Structures are given as C-alpha cells and as structure tokens.
N, C-alpha and C positions, 0 to 999 in steps of 0.2 A: 368550606365555611359552614358553621351552624350557630344557632342562637341558644344560649343557656341563661335563663332568668334575665332576659333583656340585654345580656352582654354578648357581643359578637366574638366568637372564637374562631381564629384563623388557623387552620391546620397547615403546616409546612410540608414540603414535598417528601421529606424522608422521615416524617413523624411516625409512620406506621411500620417502619422496617423491623422494629423489635417485636412486633406482633405476628410476623409471618412464621408459619410452620416450616419445618425442614422437609425436603422431598423424601417420601418414604421409600423403603425397599419392599416391593410387593412380595407376598408369600410365594414360595416356589410352586406350591401345589396349584395355586390360581393361575400362575403363568404357564404351567405345564398344560392345563386344560385349554386355556385360551389360545396358546400357540398352535395346538392341533386344530382348533376350530378355525383359526385364521388361514391355515395352510390348506385345509380340505378343499375349498372351492377352486384352488389353483393347480391341483395335480390330479393325475388319474388314480384309480383305485389301488393299483399295484405300488405306485410311489407313496401313496398315503400310508399304506401298511408298513412300508419300509421306514418312513419317517416316524411313524408311531412307535415302532420298536426302538429306533435310535433315541427318540425323546424319552421313552420310558426308562431306558438304561441311564440316560443323563440325569434324570430327576429321581431315580430310585433312592431309597433310604441309605444314608452314608455314602452316596455317590458323589460325582464331581460337582453337581449343582449345589448340594448341601455345603460342601467345603468352600465353594466360591461365594455362596450366600453368606456364610459366616464372615468372610472377609468384607463383603459389602456392608454388613451390619456393623462391623468394627469401624470402617471408614465413616459411616454415618454418625457414630458416636463421637468420632474425633474431630468433626468439622462443625463450625457454626453456620456454614452455608449449605451447599448441596454436595452429597457424595459424588454426584454425576459430573460436577463442574470440571475437575482436572481431566477426566476422560473426554468430555465434550470439547474442551478447549483444544486438546490434542487432535481431535477429529477434524477441527477446522484448520488449525495451524500446520498440521502435517500434510494437508492437501498440497499436491505438487503440480497440479494442472494449471491452466490459465484462469485468472480470476474473473474476467468479464463473463465467461460462459461456464464458470464453475462455482463461484462464490458470490455473485451479485444478484440482487433482485431489483427490478426497475419499475417505476411508477410515473405515468404521465397524467397530469392533472388537467381538469377543464380550465379553459381560459376564463379569468375573472370577468363578471358582467359589469364592465365599466363604460360610462358614456364616451370616454376618449381612450382609444387603444394606446397603452403606454409604449414607449420606445424600449429597445433592448437594454439600453443604459438605465432607464428608469426602473425597469423590472429588476435588474441586477443591483442597483443602488438601494431600492426599497427592500429587496430580499436580504441584502447584507445588513441593513439596519435591523430588520426583524430577527435575524439570526443572532445578532449581538444582544438584542433586547431579551430574547428568550434564554440565551446563555446566562445573562445576568439574573434573570428571574430564577433560574435553577440554583445559581450560587446563593442568592438571597433567600431561597426556600419559598418563593412566592407562588409556586405552582402547587395547586392542591393535590394531595396524593390521590391516585386513582383507586376506586373501589368497584367491585362488580357484585351487585346484589348485596351490598353492605360488607363484602369481604375485601380487605385490603389487598392490593396487588404490589408485587415487587417493583420498586422504582430505581433499582441499582443501575440499570442500563442508561439512565439519564445522565449519569456521570461520564459516560463513554461516547456520547454523541459528538462532542466538539473537541477540537485540538487532539484528535486521535488518528492513528494510522496503523496499518499493518506493515511490518518491516520484513522484507524478504531475507531469509537466512537459509543456509545449507541444511537440509534435513527437516528443519522445523522453523517456521516463521515466528516472529514475535509480534505482540500487539502492545502499543504504547499509548498512553493518554497523559497529557500534561495536568499538573495540579490546577485547581481553580484559581483564576486570576483575572480580574476585570481590566487590568492595565495593558495598554499597547496591543490590543487584539486586532487582528486583520483577517481578511479572507484572501485566498489565493485565486486570482482571476486568470484563466487561461484563454487567450484569444490569438488566433492564427499561430497556435503552438507556442507562443511566447507566454511566459508566466510573470504575473505582476502581484506584488504585495499591495493590497488596498486596505489601509487602516480603517477600522470601524470604531475604535476607542482611543482616547489620548492617554497621556502618562498618568492622569488621575483616574482613569477608568470611565470617563464620560463618553457617551456614544455620540458620534458625529451625526448631524441631521442627514436624512436620506437624500435630500436634494444636493448636499455637499458631496456625499459619496457618489451620487449620480454624475455630478460635474467632473469629479476625478476620473470616473470610468469613461465618460464622454471624451475626455482629453486623450485617453488611451486609444479609443476607437478612431479618433480624428488624426492620430499621429500617422506618420508615413513609415512606421516600422515594418520591415519586410517579414515575410513568413519565417518563423523560427524553426530550429531543429526540434523535432518532436521528442523531447526527453521522456515524456510520460509513456512512450511506447514500451519501455522496459517493464512497466507494470502489467503489460498484456502477455509477457513471455511466461512459459512454464516456470515454476518457482525456482528451480535450481539455476536456470539461466538468469532469471531476474535477480537472484542473490549475487551471482557473479558480476553482472553489470552494475548493480547497486554498490558492491564493494569496490569495483574499479573506479566508479564515479567518485566515491568518497576519498580516494587517494588525494585528490585536489582539495585543499582547504576551502577554496571558493565553492566548489560543488557540495562539500560537506555542510557548509553553512546554508546553502540553498535547500538541501534535503531536510535539514533541521527546520528551516522556515516553513516548508510544506507541511511537515509533521505538526508544527506549532500553530498553523492557521486554523481558524475555527472550522471552515469547510473549504472545499474547492467549488468555484463557480466556473463552469465550462460554457463557452459560447459556440453553439452549433450553427455554423453558417450554411450547412448543406440541406437540411431537412425542409421540405416545402409544404408538408401536410402532417396530420396526426399520425398516419401510418408510418411515414418515414421517421418521424420524431421518436416514436416508441421503439422502433427497430434500432435507431441510432443510439439510444441510451445504452444498449447492450453491445452493439456491433460496430459503431463508429468510434475509431480510436484517435481521431484528431482532437487536439486540445483537451486531453483527458489525463487523469492520474488515478488509476483504479485502486491503488492501495489506500486511498483516503476513505474514511468511514462514510461521510456524506459528500456526494458529488451532485451539486445542483446544476442542471443543464437548461440553458435558455436558447431557444432558436431565434433566428432573425425574423420569424413570423409570429413571435410572441408566445410560443408554447413553452411551458415550464414542466420539467421532469426531474426525477431523482434516480440516480444510480447508487445503490447502497451496498457497501461491502459487509457481508453477513457475519463476520467473525464474532463480533461482540454485541450485535443488536439484531432485533427481530422486527418484522413489520408491525406487530401490535404495539410496540413502543415507539418506533421511529415515526409513526404516523402522528404523534403529538407535535413533532417539529413541522411536518408537512402541513398539518391543519393550521398551526399558528401562522406559518408563512402564507398559506393560501388565503386565510381569512384577512390577514393584514394587507395582502395585495388587492383583495376585492373591496376593501374599505377605503373610503376617502376621508379618513379621520384626521384630525389635527394631531401632529406628533408632539410628544414631550420634547422640548428643546433642552438638551443636556449641555451643549457647548456650541459656540459659534465658530470654533476653529475650522480650518480647512485641511482635510487630510492630504498628505503628500504620498503619492504612490512610488513604488520602486520596482524596476524591472530586474528579474533575475538574469544574470549573465553566467554562462557555463563554459568550463574548460573541458573540451571533449577530445579524446584521442581518436586517431584514425580507426583503431580497432572498434571503439565504441560506436563511431559513426557507421561503420560497416554493419555492426550488429543491429543498430536502429533502422537502417535501410532495409535489412533483411526482415526485421520484425514488421516493418510497414507493409512489405509485400505479403507476409503471412497474415497480417491483419485484414488486408483487402481480400485475400483468399478465404479467410474465415467468414467474412461478411457474405461472400458469394455462397459459402457452404451452409448457410443457415436460412431458414424460412420462418416467417411469423405470419400465421393466419389469424386475422382479427375480424370479429363481428359483434354487433350489439343488437340484441333483441329488444325492441321498444314496446312490444304489444302487451307484455305482462311481466311481473316480477314477484318478489317475495310476498307482497300483500295478497295477490290472487292465490298463491300457493298455500298460504296460511288459511285462506277461506276454504281450501280443499281439505283442511284438517291434516295436513302433511307438513313435516319439517322441510323448510326450503332447501337446506343443505342436503338432506336425504333425497329430496326430489331431484336435485341436480345430479346426485351420484347414481340414482336409478337411471336417469337419462344417459349418463356416461356409460353405464354398464350395457345398456341396450346398444348404444353407438359403437362401443368397442367390439361387441359381439358381431354386429353387422359389418363392421369394417375389417376386423381381423379373424373372425370366426372362432374366437376363443376368449376366455376370461383370464386376464393377467393381473399382476399385482398393481394396486393403486396406492400411492403414498399420499396421505392427507395429514398435515401437521395440526396439532392441537395445543393451544397455549396453556402453560402451567404456571403462569405468573403469580398465582396466589401462594406459591411456595418461594422461599428465599432462594435467590439465584435461579429461579425457575425459568425455563425457556420454552421448549416444545417437547411434547410426546408425539407419537405417531399412532393414528388409528387407520389401519389398512382398510380401505373402503370396499373391497370386493368381499361379498359375503354370500352364504347359501340363500339367505332371505332375498337378496337382490337378484340372484340368479333365478330364483323361483318366479319373480316378476317377469324377467326376460322370457323365460320359457313359456309362461302363461300367455304373454303377448304374441310370441311367435306361433303358439298353438291355437291362437284365436279363441281363447276362452272368453267367457262373458265379462262385461265391464264390472259387474258386481264381484266376480271371483278375482279379477285382476286388482280391483281397488282394495279388497280385503288383504291381498298379498302385499300391496303397496303400504298399507297400514302396518303390517308386521315388519316389513323391511324398514320403514321409517322408525319404528320403535327400537328395532335391533341396532340401527345406525346411531340413534340417540343414546342408547345404552353403551355402545362401544365408545362414543365420544366422551360420555360422562365418566366412564371408567378410566379412560386415558387422562382426562382432566383431573381426576381425583387421585392420581398416583397409582392406579391399578392397571396400567397399560402393560403391554408385552414388549414392545420394541426396545425401549430404553433399558428395561430390566435385562433383556437378553444381551444387549450391547454391553451393559455393565458387567455381567457375568463373564463375557468374553474378554473384556479389558482386564478384569481381575485375574483371569488365567494368564494373559500375556504379561502382566506386571508382576504377579505374585505366585504364579502357578507352581514353580519349583519349591518355594518355601511351604506351600500347602500340600506338597507331596503328589501333585498331579504331573506326571511325567510326559504325557502325550496330549496333543491338542484334542479337546473333546470332539467326538465325531459329529455331534449335532450341528456344530458351526460349519461343517463341510457337507452336510447332508443336502441332497438335491432339492428336497422339499423346502428346507429352510432357506436355501439360496434363492429359490424361486420366489418365496415371500419377500425377501430382502431386495430383489431386483426391481428398481423403481421404473418399470416400463412406462407407466403414466404417473408422473410426479405432479400432483395438484396442490393448489393453494387457493382458498377462497377468502373473500373479504366483503364487507358490507358498508364501506365508507362512501359518503357523498363526495362529490367534486372530483372523483377519480375517473378519468377517461379510459385508461388502459393500464394493464400490468404485463410484464413479461419477465421470464427467467428461462434459462436454457434447459434442455432435457438433461437428465442425470446420467443415463446410460446410452450407449451406442444403439441406434435404432429406436430409441424411446422418444417420449414427447413431454414437454413442459406445459401444463395446463393451468393458466391463471384465470379465475372467474370472479366476477363481482356481482353479488346478488343485492340489488337495490329494490326499493318498494315497487317500482313500476318498470324495471328494466333488468336485463341480464347481459353482462359484458363477458366475452369469451376471447381469450388470446392463447393460441396454441403455437409453441415453438418446436422446431425440429431441425435436423440436418436436411440439406437440400434433397438428399436421396429419398427422404420420406415425405417430400412436399405433397405429392398426390394423395398419400394416405392422410396427411394432416387436413387437406381440403375436404376429403371424404368424411373424416372423423368429425370435423366441425359441422358439416351439413347434417350428418346423422344425429349429432347431439341436438341441434335445433329441431330436427324432425321429431326426435324422441320427446323433447320438452313439450311440443304441441300435442303429441300423441297422448302422453300421460295426462296433460291438462284436460283434453277432451274426455278421457276415460273417467277421471276423478270428478269432473264437473257433471258428467252424465249421471253419476251415482249420487253425489252430494246434493244436487239441485232437484232431485226427484222428490 
C-alpha cells in the first residue's frame, strides 16, 4: 500500500508479476571460470589439473557447451516463465526415494506468548480459521506483493500453497493444485490415524468462526473412535511403491473419493500425541509417520503439549515463500483479537472410511515397521546459542552468513580433517518462476582463514583474512542471486544434453558431467540452509547423501539456532560437528572483537 496525492493505492498480490524479469542464461565463459574456482578447494592438485583439462574441452569454441548453450538460449526465448522450470520440476517429480527424508523441510515454531495455554483443539480450530482466511486473502488479492529493496519478487508459489498435493506415479510423480474457490473448503484432520474432513467455509464461501471449528474438532477428540489403519503410511514409501499402493487404493470408488478429498483439502492438520518436548517435536515432524500424509504440500502438526510445527513438501514451494503462511498463522495464534464473524453456522465433520484389501494392509504394516526403523536410523543434534547473534557479528563488520560458514569450515576441518562440498541455497525470487540457485560455500578464502587459525597467526592477520572471506562469500551469493551462478547453469546444460543432445549432434555424454572434480562439487556432503525469521524454534531436513549431514541454522539478532541431521551411523560425528561449530563461532568472535574494539 502507498499514498499518491492523498489517495490510498492498494497493490494486490499478483500486480507485479508482469514486471518480473526472466531468469537469464549465464555466459558460458563466466561459468567456465567460476566452475574451476569452486572445484579447486575440494580436490587435490592432480585432480584439479584433470578437471581443468576436461572443463577446457567442454567449454572450447564450437564445443559441446556452446551447442547446449544455444539450446538454452532458444528455450529462454520460447517461454514467458523460466527456461529452468521444466528441468527443475522434473528434478523434483522424478525423485524416487522416500518423501519425509528426501523432499520435506520442517519448521517448529515458538509457542505463542498467551496468558492461557490453548488446548490442542483450540490451536487446531484457530489455525484452520487462519488458513481459510489467508487462502481467501490470496483469492481476493488482499495480500500486498512482496518486494526486496524495491524489487518485486515472484508471487506465483502462493497459488500452490493450498488445495495442492503431490501424486505418486510410476517413473514421475504429478503435482496438482485445485482452482481458486472459496466455497466448501475444509482441512483434513488426522488424529489416531483416522482422517476427518473439517469444514472451514460454507456453500457461500463464508468462513466458520474458529470457536465453532474448535467445537467440531473437540467432538472428534472426545469420540471413542478406535485407532485407525494408518493409510498415510503409503506416502512414506519409495515412490514406485507409493504409486503402486496409490493405484491399488483408487480401484475402490470409496477410496478414490477419499484420496480426492485429501487432495482438495486446504492443508492437513496432524495431531502428534507422542512428542513430549521441543526436541521430540522437531524430530517427529520428519520421522514420526503416525497420523501423517506426506504428499500434501502443507502439513501442520500440533502436539498434545501445544507445540506447532510444519512439514512442507518441497516440490512446488520454498521456505522463503511458505513462511508467509507460517507467519500469518503464528501471528494469529499469538493474538487475542476479535474475529470477523462471517457466519454463525456450525460445521459438520465427516470421517473418511476406507476399503482396504489384505495386500494393502500387509504393505502398510510393513511400511510401519520400516518407518520405525527409519526413525531409529536418524539422529538430530540440536542446540541454540543464546549469547550472541547477527547483531554482534555485524558489529564485527562481517556478514553474519559468511561468519557462520567460516565457523562451519573450521568445524568440518577439525571434525573430518578435510574440506568438502557445502550446498547453500540462494533465493532467486526476483525472477519470474524463480526458486533457488546454489552458492557452494567452500572457498579458497575460507580455507585461508582456517589455515591461519590452525597455524596460530595473529588476530590481525586472521581478521583480515576473515574480511576477504566475507567479501568473497557475499560476492558469490550476489552472483548466484543475480542469475550468474554456476550450479543451475551446469544443471541446465546437462539437462539440455539429456533432452536434446542427439538433435544437437552431441553423440556422447559430455565428460565434464562425469568428471571426479565436478562430481565432488555436486556431492552435498554438508547440505545447509539458513534463515533469519523470528518465532522459529528449530528447523530440520534430512541429509542429501549417504554419510552426509543436513544443517539448518537460524541467525537471529541475539541467538543462533543449529540443527544437524544425519543417519545414526554418523551420530558421534554430528555431535562433534555441532560442538566444533559452536567453539568456532566463539573463537571467531573473540578474534574479530579483539581487532575491531582496539
């Protein structure tokens, strides 16, 4: 909203979409140089020489890169969106592993500071009301389009938040989202593995009061319905098996209608009856498969202890966009404001009944055992540093994100004795259909900081190297954000070969994509993701590669939250890595403050 000559101008959610630039195809010469720069700190001298020769051959004049680049330029001209979108959609939808530990990210929020702790039903009822209200605000365009430093950001993902689902299919899944409609909306409540349609709007599209929704949910909780068969377990299976069970379920018209209802629900609200504290709650978001349906885009989880969390299926949405929903619900739960009364009608819930064959029952029982094993086979190491945060780091004249990644490089060297590839996503929402680029965080500048500390150089020398590493980190992030990254361009060139290679006259798979140096760069040994949102207690996502670690960190003004996930076999390393990161944060702080405060 802004004021022009005394008149209030209200901008609607999608008003800026036509102003967005399309995602560029970076020059191949630039990618050539940066690719080698990014690989150098990860490999020995002999491998780097080999990778350099392979890259030089790929990027030479009239070589494979130029032919593939020409195709990407063609694709860019032919689309109003992003040339990357079809490739990126395939990247997600062709994933064949298990969704909870392969495609989900999870967020546990702080409990709202209320004088009276709400009941589980009250939380579910109020959250349902707020979700319906936010959905209608999107439909009406009442949400102001987001800008960053005056630059509009893509709002397209907002159309995919609600009434959306990933559908398991053989070979490649589908993603479906229903058309906007205010009428007869509902959430799908899962309690004791039973599924209930809980209406949130009536036939005219009016939202039921939260207290009426709460009463309806309370009746479900108070009923003597026995534990149900956990149908949602099929969404934890690897996708080929999930597709088979999904198709077998749909043979029954009753089941087909149920599955359609789940897809059509605004969101799933799952009641976690097991978690007793925040640690168990954040782990349960990813690893507890009771009363869940992981194919749904937004799965809001409420524990009996009043914790609220979100398990988000990543296919169509990213953390930078979905947090708009989380913030709206968080703020609504924390406020004791008087609601707008849209209707006085009372919502009538409906329980889903399933027709399940013995074969499907056996599959679900087996998946339940596998789910329990999966839970045993993962470890989440969580810690929150309360003594300083991004404000103190800024006073050291260092980028907070770069500061964290310097500490991470020190910690990984002290834990593993080597520098490995670190995946760090960068939002590119200022482009149409823009999602993320990747800025590999391991660099020669950060290694120089580690070596200087290990060699006990002076604080002044180390701090000067920290300044250089911070500037290099910021430059790499900026280049990625501005469409001059390496990762998505190389991914696009590879996908162009796989899709159009023969017609371009490229008969063999380009050697660069099989090169050991390139493969080392692409191996997400440490997969990291940072955020700086208030009211978030913890985040967690699974490691990407066997033996690797998922590192979610939250940099707030006066605290740093750290959550490291791994397989149980790497538990001791995760504990050590967490300890070493905290030690390195304090060490870097002492060095920087010693220099800056003199």
